[in-house]
C-alpha positions, 0 to 999 in steps of 0.5 A, a space after each residue: 056056392 056062387 051067385 050072379 046078380 041079374 041087372 038092367 044096366 046099359 053098357 053103352 052108357 057107363 053101365 048106368 041103370 036102365 028101365 022098361 017093360 019086361 015081357 018074359 023071364 025064362 029060367 029053369 031051376 035045377 038041383 044045383 042052380 036056383 034063382 029068384 027075380 023081383 019082377 014078374 012077366 009083363 012088369 017093368 023096371 021103374 026108372 028109380 029102382 035098383 038095377 038089380 032085379 034077380 039072383 042066380 045061385 049055383 053049387 057043386 062039389 067044388 068051385 069049378 063045378 059050381 062055376 060051370 053050373 052058373 055059366 050054363 044057367 046064365 047062358 040059358 037065362 032069357 029076359 025079353 022086353 024093352 030093356 037093353 041087355 046085349 
């Protein structure tokens, strides 16, 4: 099983946490990949909150299959809002 942390950090400011509204989170779980998020649609990441607001987990027959599953899930993850995540 592999995991990815979903965070709101600004790469142009030494990866410091950022805050703002989240309008939409689009993620589709599957048998091989699942996730959870600590914010809802139309919520916000508070300026004093931890920058991590979600996790994705993937599994496979071996590490490479789990990695490919996780990469695909990350490519299909869509977070829309005031936060800047290039």
